C-alpha positions, 0 to 999 in steps of 0.5 A, a space after each residue: 778457858 782454863 786447862 787443868 792438868 792432872 800430874 799429882 799421881 805417883 806413877 807407881 807402874 814406872 817404879 823405880 823411875 819415878 822414885 827419882 823424877 815425876 812422871 811428867 817430868 821423864 825427858 823424851 826426845 830432849 825435853 820433859 813429857 810435860 813440855 809436850 802437853 803445855 805445847 799441845 794445849 797452847 797450840 789450841 788457844 789454851 792459854 791459862 793452865 792450872 797444874 793439879 799436883 801433890 806435895 811430892 812432886 810440885 817443887 819439881 814442876 814449879 822449877 821447870 814450868 815457872 809461871 809458863 812464860 816461856 810457852 806463851 801460856 800462864 800456869 798456876 798451880 794447885 797442890 793436894 794430897 793424893 786422894 783422888 782426881 776427883 779431889 784434886 779438881 775440887 781442891 781447885 774449885 775456887 779457880 773454876 768459874 766457867 767451862 773448863 778442860 780436864 787433861 790427864 798429864 800422862 797423855 799424848 794425843 792429836 785430837 782436835 781440841 778446838 773442834 771438841 770445844 765447838 761440839 761441847 758448846 753446840 750440845 750445850 753439854 755438862 761433860 764431854 768426854 773424848 773417845 777415840 775409835 782408833 785404839 787397839 785393845 791389848 788382848 784378843 777377843 771373842 764371842 762364843 754361842 750358848 753351847 760355848 762354840 767360839 763364833 767370832 774371834 780376833 787378836 787386838 782388835 779396834 772395837 769402834 763400838 766401844 771407843 776408848 776414853 783419851 783422857 780429855 774432857 770438858 766440863 761446867 762447874 756444876 760438875 764440881 758438886 759430883 767430886 769428893 775426896 777418894 773418887 776418880 773422875 773417870 771411874 766415879 764422876 762420869 759415870 754418876 753424871 750419866 746416871 743422874 741424867 746430866 748432859 754428858 756426850 762423847 766427842 768421837 775421833 779416829 786419832 788414837 792416844 798414848 800415855 806414858 803409864 807403864 814402861 811399854 807405853 813410854 817406850 812407845 811414845 819415846 818412839 813416836 816423839 823421836 820420830 817427830 822430832 827427826 822429821 821436823 829437824 829434816 824439814 827445817 833442814 830443807 827450808 833453810 
């Protein structure tokens, strides 16, 4: 199975940092963020990875990732203009001939990808979207009655009835016919698949996810990965 990693975005919310380094190449706990993505995919048996990039950042990624051999994987590249995530995937369509994975390159997760692949095949799905039931939203929410009186209020809840998209989905090649220039996979393609009656499933997981799309989220990811690095270092010292 091939994984297509979306990493060509401008990362405007992280400006001016992303004026000097692509979002996925921001160093965290001693290595670029993209290294954690590649290692995660390799850990679930994904050995063929295609980086979906823009002209503006492709050289930096190529220089660092090369052919992927240092990670034990094969890495290829598809370069396209920044005209939507669906267009980036469409431009790589010649590389797609079977079930494939879409992974947003600014996401960190411990989702059981191996089990999600099993679920997708078992359901004979056209598209399976990873949905987390463990993510707290950033705002307080309320419910009011017909008179405007608040009958429920909770600050930053986990709303399990509305699981949150993680930025990981499995697709069949037929999905490509719904991709066009200027469209977005999450905002346009997946809703269209649902509306057209395609077999779209949600793989539910209690695992939260973290992305590095803003400085607040980047700081959270830094804390998580630095803590993991310290724990791994301590465990390694004990074994020695």
